Backbone as CSV, one residue per row, in Angstrom:
resi,resn,N_x,N_y,N_z,CA_x,CA_y,CA_z,C_x,C_y,C_z
1,GLN,83.748,112.386,265.781,82.889,112.986,264.767,81.539,112.293,264.714
2,VAL,80.533,113.092,264.430,79.171,112.581,264.284,78.632,113.073,262.947
3,GLN,78.002,112.182,262.228,77.370,112.538,260.958,75.866,112.439,261.111
4,LEU,75.164,113.368,260.486,73.701,113.410,260.545,73.140,113.366,259.130
5,VAL,72.118,112.559,258.949,71.437,112.477,257.661,69.950,112.703,257.894
6,GLU,69.431,113.783,257.319,68.020,114.130,257.462,67.248,113.670,256.237
7,SER,65.969,113.399,256.451,65.094,113.035,255.337,63.658,113.362,255.706
8,GLY,62.798,113.380,254.694,61.373,113.533,254.938,60.777,114.855,254.533
9,GLY,61.590,115.805,254.107,61.030,117.082,253.683,60.285,116.967,252.366
10,GLY,59.605,118.043,252.006,58.869,118.041,250.743,57.811,119.110,250.719
11,LEU,56.937,118.986,249.729,55.833,119.935,249.548,54.570,119.347,250.157
12,VAL,53.890,120.148,250.945,52.654,119.698,251.579,51.665,120.855,251.592
13,GLN,50.398,120.543,251.495,49.364,121.582,251.532,49.120,122.034,252.967
14,PRO,48.656,123.253,253.132,48.298,123.702,254.488,47.318,122.734,255.136
15,GLY,47.580,122.437,256.396,46.762,121.462,257.111,47.277,120.042,257.010
16,GLY,48.259,119.830,256.154,48.797,118.489,255.952,49.849,118.119,256.985
17,SER,50.436,116.939,256.775,51.416,116.400,257.716,52.667,115.938,256.992
18,LEU,53.762,115.983,257.704,55.025,115.434,257.242,55.763,114.868,258.442
19,ARG,56.622,113.892,258.174,57.468,113.330,259.223,58.923,113.428,258.793
20,LEU,59.698,114.136,259.572,61.125,114.261,259.309,61.899,113.238,260.144
21,SER,63.007,112.781,259.590,63.900,111.863,260.301,65.319,112.389,260.253
22,CYS,66.076,112.092,261.285,67.486,112.462,261.327,68.243,111.326,262.001
23,ALA,69.104,110.678,261.237,69.879,109.553,261.745,71.308,109.996,262.030
24,ALA,71.770,109.706,263.230,73.132,110.051,263.627,74.010,108.807,263.594
25,SER,75.253,109.007,263.204,76.219,107.920,263.200,77.589,108.469,263.560
26,GLY,78.468,107.565,263.989,79.807,107.997,264.358,80.071,107.763,265.832
27,SER,80.818,108.657,266.439,81.225,108.531,267.846,80.137,109.130,268.740
28,ILE,79.190,108.298,269.111,78.007,108.749,269.845,78.047,108.249,271.274
29,PHE,77.896,109.175,272.219,77.769,108.808,273.617,76.298,108.554,273.934
30,SER,76.050,107.759,274.949,74.668,107.385,275.252,73.854,108.573,275.752
31,ILE,74.511,109.532,276.384,73.803,110.712,276.877,74.001,111.840,275.865
32,ASN,72.891,112.265,275.260,72.996,113.310,274.246,71.653,114.008,274.094
33,VAL,71.670,115.045,273.329,70.451,115.822,273.062,70.326,115.998,271.552
34,MET,69.136,115.755,271.040,68.874,115.960,269.620,67.732,116.957,269.479
35,SER,67.821,117.781,268.496,66.806,118.818,268.333,66.599,119.142,266.868
36,TRP,65.462,119.765,266.602,65.130,120.271,265.275,65.066,121.790,265.341
37,HIS,65.613,122.383,264.321,65.584,123.829,264.164,65.108,124.125,262.744
38,ARG,64.651,125.335,262.521,64.244,125.694,261.168,64.650,127.132,260.864
39,GLN,64.846,127.349,259.580,65.211,128.681,259.113,64.385,129.019,257.887
40,ALA,63.506,129.980,258.052,62.686,130.443,256.944,63.471,131.479,256.141
41,PRO,63.096,131.698,254.888,63.805,132.678,254.062,63.860,134.043,254.730
42,GLY,65.057,134.594,254.843,65.234,135.908,255.426,65.111,135.970,256.936
43,GLN,64.983,134.820,257.561,64.805,134.776,259.011,65.986,134.077,259.678
44,GLN,66.095,134.284,260.990,67.118,133.585,261.755,66.675,132.145,262.027
45,ARG,67.646,131.292,262.223,67.345,129.907,262.583,66.740,129.894,263.979
46,GLU,65.706,129.068,264.158,65.026,129.009,265.450,64.818,127.573,265.888
47,LEU,64.774,127.387,267.198,64.527,126.067,267.750,63.061,125.685,267.551
48,VAL,62.841,124.452,267.134,61.485,123.931,266.974,61.147,122.978,268.124
49,ALA,62.013,122.002,268.359,61.755,121.017,269.404,63.063,120.342,269.780
50,VAL,63.119,119.859,271.024,64.326,119.220,271.528,63.940,118.000,272.347
51,ILE,64.791,116.972,272.302,64.555,115.770,273.083,65.889,115.246,273.594
52,THR,65.909,114.883,274.873,67.119,114.314,275.450,67.134,112.798,275.244
53,SER,68.260,112.192,275.519,68.352,110.738,275.400,67.466,110.050,276.431
54,GLY,67.095,110.787,277.488,66.180,110.251,278.487,64.721,110.427,278.130
55,GLY,64.461,111.156,277.052,63.093,111.301,276.574,62.397,112.602,276.953
56,SER,63.072,113.486,277.652,62.466,114.781,277.981,62.377,115.633,276.725
57,THR,61.245,116.330,276.584,61.015,117.126,275.381,60.651,118.561,275.726
58,ASN,60.856,119.418,274.735,60.433,120.807,274.852,60.156,121.318,273.447
59,TYR,59.196,122.234,273.350,58.757,122.715,272.046,58.682,124.234,272.015
60,ALA,58.887,124.784,270.835,58.611,126.189,270.629,57.105,126.410,270.727
61,ASP,56.708,127.560,271.232,55.281,127.846,271.394,54.532,127.730,270.068
62,ALA,55.195,128.089,268.978,54.528,128.118,267.679,54.105,126.735,267.192
63,VAL,54.708,125.678,267.736,54.416,124.331,267.232,53.777,123.429,268.281
64,LYS,53.633,123.908,269.495,53.047,123.081,270.554,51.652,122.605,270.166
65,GLY,51.416,121.327,270.389,50.115,120.748,270.055,50.002,120.270,268.626
66,ARG,50.964,120.648,267.776,50.909,120.230,266.365,52.101,119.351,265.979
67,PHE,53.245,119.605,266.574,54.454,118.843,266.269,54.790,117.922,267.430
68,THR,55.359,116.771,267.113,55.802,115.828,268.131,57.209,115.357,267.794
69,ILE,58.113,115.514,268.740,59.475,115.019,268.569,59.599,113.702,269.322
70,SER,60.284,112.743,268.709,60.499,111.446,269.334,61.858,110.909,268.869
71,ARG,62.282,109.833,269.493,63.578,109.285,269.096,63.616,107.794,269.341
72,ASP,64.485,107.144,268.592,64.775,105.725,268.755,66.255,105.643,269.107
73,ASN,66.546,105.429,270.371,67.943,105.434,270.809,68.739,104.287,270.198
74,ALA,68.080,103.174,269.945,68.782,102.033,269.346,69.271,102.363,267.934
75,LYS,68.536,103.239,267.260,68.900,103.630,265.891,69.563,105.003,265.843
76,ASN,69.713,105.644,267.014,70.275,107.008,267.058,69.563,107.930,266.076
77,THR,68.257,107.827,266.082,67.442,108.574,265.132,66.396,109.398,265.872
78,VAL,66.218,110.630,265.424,65.187,111.502,265.966,64.181,111.799,264.866
79,TYR,62.929,111.920,265.270,61.835,112.173,264.332,61.108,113.452,264.722
80,LEU,60.502,114.064,263.721,59.635,115.205,263.979,58.360,114.996,263.182
81,GLN,57.297,114.666,263.882,55.992,114.524,263.249,55.331,115.891,263.247
82,MET,55.029,116.379,262.068,54.462,117.720,261.923,53.062,117.599,261.362
83,ASN,52.086,117.998,262.149,50.690,117.970,261.752,50.142,119.387,261.648
84,SER,49.035,119.517,260.963,48.370,120.821,260.807,49.365,121.894,260.378
85,LEU,50.125,121.569,259.363,51.159,122.497,258.915,50.557,123.784,258.364
86,LYS,51.258,124.873,258.619,50.833,126.195,258.180,51.843,126.747,257.173
87,PRO,51.438,127.666,256.315,52.393,128.241,255.346,53.631,128.832,256.011
88,GLU,53.469,129.365,257.205,54.636,129.928,257.903,55.610,128.860,258.397
89,GLY,55.238,127.631,258.236,56.137,126.526,258.540,57.117,126.223,257.421
90,THR,56.988,126.927,256.306,57.918,126.753,255.203,59.313,127.200,255.633
91,ALA,60.254,126.279,255.540,61.598,126.564,256.020,62.501,125.370,255.701
92,VAL,63.779,125.594,255.876,64.713,124.471,255.883,64.819,124.006,257.332
93,TYR,64.587,122.720,257.531,64.609,122.141,258.867,65.951,121.428,259.068
94,TYR,66.591,121.756,260.173,67.906,121.227,260.482,67.865,120.387,261.754
95,CYS,68.624,119.323,261.748,68.805,118.483,262.923,70.106,118.898,263.608
96,LEU,70.073,118.942,264.928,71.264,119.265,265.722,71.495,118.166,266.740
97,PHE,72.735,117.738,266.857,73.114,116.701,267.815,74.167,117.285,268.740
98,ALA,73.995,117.086,270.037,74.963,117.592,271.007,75.205,116.551,272.093
99,GLN,76.450,116.430,272.487,76.809,115.500,273.561,77.965,116.090,274.341
100,ARG,78.552,115.325,275.219,79.480,115.884,276.193,80.780,116.403,275.588
101,ASP,81.042,116.119,274.318,82.259,116.687,273.734,82.117,118.172,273.437
102,GLY,80.877,118.690,273.592,80.666,120.116,273.421,80.624,120.608,271.997
103,ILE,80.720,119.686,271.032,80.712,120.094,269.625,79.290,120.007,269.087
104,PRO,78.760,121.074,268.516,77.431,121.001,267.898,77.527,120.423,266.492
105,TYR,76.812,119.352,266.255,76.800,118.721,264.939,75.475,119.046,264.259
106,TRP,75.546,119.675,263.102,74.357,120.055,262.338,74.212,119.179,261.100
107,GLY,72.964,118.855,260.789,72.694,118.222,259.517,72.681,119.262,258.416
108,LYS,72.556,118.804,257.179,72.578,119.717,256.037,71.233,120.377,255.797
109,GLY,70.193,119.866,256.432,68.880,120.470,256.310,68.010,119.797,255.275
110,THR,66.712,119.870,255.516,65.733,119.353,254.562,64.631,120.398,254.410
111,LEU,64.255,120.663,253.166,63.306,121.735,252.875,61.880,121.255,253.039
112,VAL,61.115,122.032,253.794,59.679,121.810,253.938,58.962,123.019,253.350
113,THR,58.088,122.763,252.399,57.318,123.829,251.769,55.847,123.560,252.010
114,VAL,55.179,124.521,252.640,53.751,124.391,252.928,53.020,125.381,252.030
115,SER,52.357,124.844,251.030,51.715,125.700,250.037,50.625,124.941,249.313
116,SER,49.601,125.678,248.907,48.531,125.072,248.112,48.794,125.265,246.626
């Protein structure tokens, strides 16, 4: 089992920044993938960014150039630095952890509201 604890959500004005964190604990293998997803009201959950334990990253087109995903393997923690936030970025942001056991572990989500 793997447990995920997300933090860092909140209210921010358009153009502002936030940093999300997701700490994993439990039975963790060294090779894994961590990612951020978001779900806006009335919308399907979508991938925002992904990072492997080796440091390879990929981003949704909507956030490229504004969001940065990073991780600290020693702390089993993934971060999402979000800059130049837009109102359409309002959503619940979820952390996902995946490793060779094939079980997707989701965090409970953290709400990000972009509004003036």
